[in-house]
VMD Tcl script that draws the C-alpha trace (Angstrom):
set ca {
  {112.81 165.43 130.43}
  {113.79 163.23 127.53}
  {111.30 160.67 126.15}
  {112.92 157.95 123.95}
  {110.96 155.67 121.90}
  {112.19 152.23 120.52}
  {113.80 151.41 123.70}
  {114.07 147.47 123.00}
  {115.45 148.13 119.23}
  {119.23 147.52 118.55}
  {119.80 151.28 118.16}
  {117.58 152.04 121.16}
  {119.42 149.81 123.55}
  {122.86 151.10 122.78}
  {121.71 154.64 123.06}
  {120.03 153.91 126.34}
  {123.15 152.51 127.75}
  {125.45 155.24 126.44}
  {123.08 157.77 128.22}
  {123.82 155.62 131.32}
  {127.50 156.53 130.92}
  {126.57 160.34 130.69}
  {124.67 160.13 134.04}
  {121.25 160.86 132.30}
  {119.00 158.02 133.66}
  {117.04 160.41 135.95}
  {116.15 162.49 133.07}
  {115.16 159.94 130.45}
  {111.97 157.83 130.02}
  {112.05 155.02 127.79}
  {109.07 153.72 126.05}
  {108.34 150.41 124.57}
  {105.37 148.08 123.68}
  {106.34 145.71 126.38}
  {108.38 147.03 129.26}
  {109.17 143.42 130.50}
  {111.50 143.20 127.67}
  {113.65 146.15 128.89}
  {113.72 145.17 132.56}
  {117.56 145.31 132.34}
  {117.38 148.94 131.36}
  {114.85 149.92 134.07}
  {117.40 148.38 136.51}
  {120.04 150.74 135.24}
  {117.78 153.56 136.55}
  {115.57 154.53 133.81}
  {111.75 155.13 134.10}
  {110.19 152.72 131.52}
  {106.54 153.24 130.30}
  {104.30 151.28 127.93}
  {103.82 153.00 124.54}
  {102.72 151.61 121.22}
  {102.91 153.47 117.78}
  {99.60 151.80 117.21}
  {98.01 153.05 120.16}
  {97.71 156.87 120.07}
  {96.27 157.25 123.43}
  {99.29 155.44 124.93}
  {101.55 157.64 123.15}
  {99.98 160.68 124.11}
  {100.12 159.78 127.85}
  {103.74 158.60 127.46}
  {104.89 161.85 126.06}
  {103.24 164.26 128.39}
  {105.78 166.46 130.05}
  {108.62 165.67 127.65}
  {111.06 168.59 126.67}
  {112.51 166.34 123.86}
  {111.08 163.30 122.12}
  {113.74 161.22 120.84}
  {111.94 159.45 118.12}
  {113.67 156.16 116.69}
  {112.05 155.02 113.48}
  {110.00 151.98 113.60}
  {110.57 148.96 111.80}
  {108.54 147.09 109.02}
  {107.10 147.76 105.49}
  {106.50 151.33 104.56}
  {102.76 150.85 104.44}
  {102.77 150.02 108.27}
  {105.47 152.36 109.31}
  {103.95 155.49 107.87}
  {100.67 155.62 109.77}
  {102.67 154.43 112.98}
  {104.91 157.63 112.67}
  {102.08 159.91 112.09}
  {100.60 158.55 115.19}
  {103.68 159.23 117.20}
  {104.19 162.72 115.58}
  {100.57 163.64 116.26}
  {100.73 162.45 119.82}
  {103.59 164.44 120.69}
  {101.89 167.59 119.16}
  {98.95 167.02 121.42}
  {101.00 166.37 124.39}
  {102.71 169.63 123.77}
  {106.23 168.35 123.33}
  {108.29 171.03 121.96}
  {111.00 169.36 120.10}
  {111.59 166.14 118.22}
  {114.91 164.40 117.49}
  {114.06 161.89 114.59}
  {116.23 159.12 113.12}
  {115.71 159.53 109.27}
  {117.73 157.98 106.30}
  {120.00 159.46 103.58}
  {117.87 160.88 100.56}
  {114.57 160.78 102.31}
  {112.69 161.37 99.12}
  {109.35 159.67 98.03}
  {110.79 159.37 94.40}
  {113.73 157.33 95.50}
  {113.98 153.65 94.43}
  {114.87 152.68 97.94}
  {111.25 151.71 99.30}
  {111.78 152.91 102.92}
  {112.75 156.50 101.83}
  {109.05 157.50 101.42}
  {108.66 156.90 105.10}
  {111.12 159.45 106.08}
  {109.88 161.90 103.28}
  {106.41 161.43 104.91}
  {107.85 161.76 108.57}
  {110.10 164.72 107.98}
  {107.25 166.73 106.33}
  {104.69 165.96 108.96}
  {107.17 166.90 111.73}
  {107.94 170.12 110.03}
  {104.22 170.90 109.60}
  {103.51 170.26 113.15}
  {105.35 173.32 114.43}
  {107.50 171.67 116.94}
  {111.30 172.09 116.88}
  {113.20 169.28 115.05}
  {116.45 167.67 114.48}
  {116.78 165.16 111.73}
  {119.61 162.70 111.78}
  {119.79 161.04 108.50}
  {121.71 157.76 108.93}
  {123.60 156.12 105.89}
  {123.86 152.32 106.06}
  {125.45 150.93 109.17}
  {128.85 149.17 108.94}
  {127.48 146.70 111.30}
  {124.96 145.49 108.65}
  {127.67 144.18 106.61}
  {128.91 141.81 109.28}
  {127.18 138.47 107.93}
  {128.33 139.38 104.50}
  {131.85 140.08 105.38}
  {131.95 136.98 107.69}
  {130.67 134.75 104.98}
  {133.00 136.43 102.26}
  {136.08 136.02 104.38}
  {135.10 132.05 104.44}
  {134.30 131.66 100.94}
  {136.16 134.37 98.97}
  {133.20 135.71 97.42}
  {131.09 138.96 98.78}
  {127.71 138.52 97.88}
  {126.56 141.96 99.08}
  {125.36 143.13 95.74}
  {124.62 146.98 96.08}
  {126.09 148.19 92.90}
  {126.94 151.78 93.73}
  {129.05 153.40 96.42}
  {127.97 153.63 100.09}
  {129.27 156.01 102.77}
  {128.72 153.29 105.54}
  {128.90 154.67 109.14}
  {129.49 152.66 112.32}
  {126.71 152.57 114.83}
  {128.75 153.82 117.53}
  {129.35 156.96 115.44}
  {125.57 157.44 115.04}
  {125.03 156.87 118.70}
  {127.74 159.23 119.62}
  {126.23 161.81 117.18}
  {122.70 161.38 118.87}
  {124.11 161.96 122.21}
  {125.81 165.02 121.02}
  {122.42 166.44 119.94}
  {120.60 165.29 122.98}
  {123.28 166.86 125.28}
  {124.00 170.19 123.67}
  {122.07 173.24 122.51}
  {121.61 174.85 119.09}
  {120.42 171.85 117.29}
  {116.84 173.10 116.64}
  {115.47 172.95 113.16}
  {118.78 171.39 111.84}
  {119.37 168.41 109.55}
  {122.38 166.25 110.08}
  {123.65 163.91 107.40}
  {125.27 160.87 109.39}
  {127.46 159.38 106.67}
  {130.93 157.82 106.97}
  {134.26 159.40 105.72}
  {134.52 157.23 102.58}
  {132.17 155.49 100.07}
  {132.77 152.06 98.72}
  {130.95 149.94 96.15}
  {130.91 146.21 96.38}
  {134.34 145.81 94.55}
  {135.95 148.25 97.01}
  {134.62 146.43 99.97}
  {135.90 143.14 98.49}
  {139.27 144.67 97.99}
  {139.50 146.06 101.55}
  {138.44 142.50 102.90}
  {140.87 140.62 100.80}
  {143.75 142.74 102.34}
  {142.37 142.37 105.83}
  {142.05 138.61 105.52}
  {145.10 138.07 103.58}
  {143.46 135.92 100.66}
  {141.48 136.97 97.49}
  {137.88 138.04 97.81}
  {135.86 139.04 94.95}
  {132.34 140.41 94.64}
  {130.26 138.74 92.11}
  {128.70 141.42 89.55}
  {125.10 140.35 90.69}
  {122.27 142.10 88.85}
  {119.37 143.62 90.84}
  {117.30 140.42 90.55}
  {120.32 138.21 91.38}
  {120.83 140.10 94.42}
  {117.14 139.89 95.43}
  {117.41 136.16 94.90}
  {120.36 135.90 97.27}
  {118.54 137.88 99.92}
  {115.40 135.66 99.49}
  {117.61 132.28 99.79}
  {118.29 133.75 103.22}
  {114.67 133.36 104.26}
  {114.19 137.08 104.57}
  {110.57 138.53 104.10}
  {109.47 139.93 100.83}
  {109.60 143.31 102.17}
  {113.19 142.81 103.21}
  {114.10 141.63 99.73}
  {112.44 144.44 98.12}
  {114.33 146.93 100.35}
  {117.68 145.23 99.17}
  {116.52 145.69 95.53}
  {115.82 149.32 96.22}
  {119.17 149.65 98.07}
  {120.83 148.28 94.80}
  {118.89 150.76 92.71}
  {119.51 153.77 95.02}
  {123.07 152.91 95.35}
  {123.48 152.64 91.51}
  {121.94 156.17 91.34}
  {124.52 157.71 93.67}
  {121.94 158.19 96.52}
  {124.12 156.81 99.23}
  {127.51 157.83 98.09}
  {127.79 161.36 99.77}
  {130.32 161.35 102.80}
  {129.55 163.78 105.62}
  {131.57 165.93 108.03}
  {128.58 166.02 110.49}
  {129.52 163.09 112.52}
  {133.03 164.38 113.15}
  {131.78 167.92 113.99}
  {129.19 166.52 116.38}
  {131.45 163.84 118.01}
  {134.53 165.93 118.06}
  {136.66 163.41 116.60}
  {136.99 161.52 113.25}
  {134.34 158.97 112.06}
  {135.45 155.49 111.39}
  {135.62 154.64 107.83}
  {134.25 151.17 106.66}
  {137.96 150.23 105.55}
  {138.93 150.73 109.13}
  {135.97 148.93 110.40}
  {136.85 146.00 108.24}
  {140.54 145.97 109.05}
  {139.71 145.99 112.93}
  {136.83 143.31 112.49}
  {139.40 141.03 110.77}
  {142.81 141.97 112.44}
  {145.01 138.95 112.71}
}
mol new
graphics top color blue
foreach p $ca { graphics top sphere $p radius 0.5 }
foreach p [lrange $ca 0 end-1] q [lrange $ca 1 end] { graphics top cylinder $p $q radius 0.2 }
display resetview
């Protein structure tokens, strides 16, 4: 039996619907803080139970009997997420779960300037120390996360996504397909898979591809770290998100997000979608 956390999140919802296509609903239990919010998923045949990362007792009860825990990373600032992840890992160990599949991030090092990296550094270490078998899926930045920036740039001619260095963006669909491959096949115990796309682009490269796709000039202003943070703050984002983007600026400048990977293609059995192809398809005329 597979237990999956974060059923009401963006990744969790798409993953659940993909598992429906694989005929796995009877073997999967979805957990979320408020089951009423995933009533549509329950109607598809999933068992849905309440489990809150802040409530260890609810987690242990929900995880009982699981053969695999699909642990989707929580959201929020690092200071909040680290103890929540520890709660989930401890509960899985107490419930006797033999294996965890965990959605991590590229370069999960506490020393990274990206402020969420410390979360995954801590969670990966704790999972390894638990003695449970593990599979770490280290996602790069999703191509879809660029959508608001791309749409605005297509209209104004200026791309204000200010990450300075190259990022090997990956489509959410390719991450989902890679996860499903891990969940539906054997031999992934104690493995680490880097889920990055097949090309890495910086802001100027993204602007060049977008310019070609929309048929008019698009430029990327050379924002500094603080200027990029100001752009994000002006969007009304909370402070921890502003700091996250500043950290992304620094980490990309240091080359932490630039490595491409063949793992998605190997897991999926097909090529991963490049960011350039994603942009061209989004703005196909």
